[in-house]
Residue, then its C-alpha position, 0 to 999 in steps of 0.5 A: x536175492x543177495x544178502x546185504x549186511x549193515x549192522x545198526x548200533x546195538x545197545x539194547x541189553x544196556x538199555x533196557x537195564x537203565x530203563x528198568x532201574x529208572x522205572x524201579x526207583x520212580x515207583x519205589x520213590x513215589x510209596x516212600x523208599x528214598x535211597x534204594x540202589x538198583x544193581x545188575x551185579x552178580x548178587x555174590x557174597x562179595x557184593x552184598x558185603x558192600x552195601x550201605x543201604x537197601x538195594x534191589x537185584x536185578x541179575x540177568x541170568x538166563x538168555x535165550x531165543x523166544x522160539x514161540x515168536x520166532x519168524x523166519x519169513x523176510x518183512x517188506x519195508x521201504x520196497x526191500x525185504x529186511x530179516x525179521x527180528x531176533x526175539x529174545x526172552x531176558x531173564x532177570x533174578x530179581x532180589x531184596x537187599x536190607x538189614x531187618x527181614x521185615x524191611x526186605x519183605x516189604x521192599x521184595x513185595x513192593x517190587x513186585x507189584x511195580x514188575x507184576x503191574x507193567x505187563x507191557x513197559x511204557x513205549x518211552x521207557x528207553x527214551x534216546x536209547x532204543x538202539x536196536x530194541x523194536x517194537x513193544x516191550x512184553x514182561x512176566x512175572x515167571x517160574x525160574x529156569x533152573x533150581x534156585x539153589x545151583x543159581x545161588x551156588x553158581x554166583x557164589x551168594x546166600x540163598x534168598x528168596x527172589x523173583x523171576x522176571x521174564x523180558x520179550x525184546x525184539x532186536x533189529x537185523x542188519x541184513x536186507x536182501x537185493x532183489x533182481x529186476x522184477x519180471x513184470x511181462x510175460x508172454x504165452x503164445x497158444x497154437x490151435x490146431x484144426x487139420x490144415x489151418x494153425x492160428x497163433x494166439x498170444x497172452x500176456x502176463x501183467x505185472x505192478x504194484x499198489x502203494x499209498x500216498x507215502x509210496x508204502x506198499x499196500x497189502x491185500x488189495x484187489x486188483x481187477x481187469x473188469x472188462x476181461x473178469x479177470x483180478x488179483x491180491x497184493x501180496x505184503x509187499x503190495x505186488x500183484x500179477x494177472x495171467x493170460x491177459x490178452x493184448x490191448x488197453x485194459x481198465x485196472x480197477x483197485x480196491x483196499x481193504x480199508x475202502x481205498x480206491x483208484x483205477x488206471x489204464x494199462x496197455x498190454x503188452x508193456x511195462x506193467x502198471x503202479x497204481x497209487x491209492x487215496x483216502x475212500x472217495x478219492x477215487x481219481x488221485x491216481x498214477x498209472x503207467x503204460 
């Protein structure tokens, strides 16, 4: 398989920032915290010196692969193989900024409550901006990845209590894989010798695909040739293969994990068989190929 690279537009981190800003603003406003600035700048002395009102700072200080969720297996999609997404863990240092320490602690408490409550961010958080982000976005209020005194020295700010907020996202890959021609049939010649006489028996390999009415591959379906007592299961791309099939016309039965059924006939040797399975009870809705 040769790779094809088509890098999609990716604004994942910026889109996530805007989504978090909207989430915090809406929830804070609902509890009477009006006019709170949501910032993603480094919380340096220079930045804090320009504040004119209450603020919540989410500084992205760590970005790394979420290795516990990483996979290297390509995923079947629309009949092709696509490289798996890159799973990232983004860690924000979250701080609250007000003139009075009592107000600061009150604001920080409310922010903690909001972040802790959303272990999974709303599906519509990114709205139209979800460029590059795939699937659900999970979060956690976690322990810091480094000593916070070192953190404040690095950003040039004054030490403050902060919350570490970890967001896990999956970023789409722009790499897919082209397949070579699929091998669907194979012939095996077996010779049996009984002294003087020699006979040749030809057995064939048979392959095909199982799809639903929308053209999507059906994984883990059972494919059987009942007259021969042979069966196989489909892979994630909906493909199956049977070995040692005799020449002739055979009946093919298909049953999915969800109970959908279909049948077809196939001529061996031939081009293989492709079957479409419909909902349970729709056994006669089928498509077959010689």
